[in-house]
N, C-alpha and C positions, 0 to 999 in steps of 0.2 A: 519540501517546505515543511516547517513546523507549525502544527495549528491547535491550540488549546492542549499543548504539552504533548501532542501526538505527532509522530512522523508520518507524513503523508506522500507517497510517491507513486509514480506511473510506471507501470510494468505490465508486462503482457497479460491480456484476460485470462489465459490458461494457467499462468503463475499464480495469480490471485486466487482463482478457483483452488489450486492446489493449496495454498496457503491457508486460505479460509477453510477448506475441509479438514485441516489439521486440528481445527479447534483451539489454536494459539490466542494468545490475547490481541487479537487484530481482526479488524473487519473491512468490508468494503467501504469506500469513502462516499459518504452521503453529504455532500455539501450544503444543502437545502433542509436537511433533516425533514425530509417529506416521504422517505420510503424508497427513493429512487436513486439507488446507487450508480455511481460511475463505474462502468465493467472494468477499466482499465486502471483505475485508484484505489490505493490500499492504504489504510490507516493503521498506525502500530501503536498500542498505548505502551506508557511509560514503563509499566511492569514487565512488559513482554520480554520473554528468554530470547526472541530473534535481534539479531545482530543489526543495528541501526545502520552502521557504516557499511556492511556488506549491502543492505538494501539499497541504501543511496547509491552505492556504484552499481548495482545492477539497473537501477533506473536511470543513471545517466548513460550508462552505456546503451539502454533500450532506447532511450529519447535520441541520443546521437545518431542512431541506425535509422531513424524515421525520415531523416532529411532526404 
């Protein structure tokens, strides 16, 4: 989904940890903005060098496998 011009994706928690540790322009998704981020959700800023399409495809594949 897109929220406030950011791409929000559900991917494995380990992958979120990896991306956050790289220090890119992306963060863990905190929908309530109360400091409690969702461990499998990742928010990508519009100026990020990360490939939105690739992340969306990764998220689709991950969520499809949860069934």
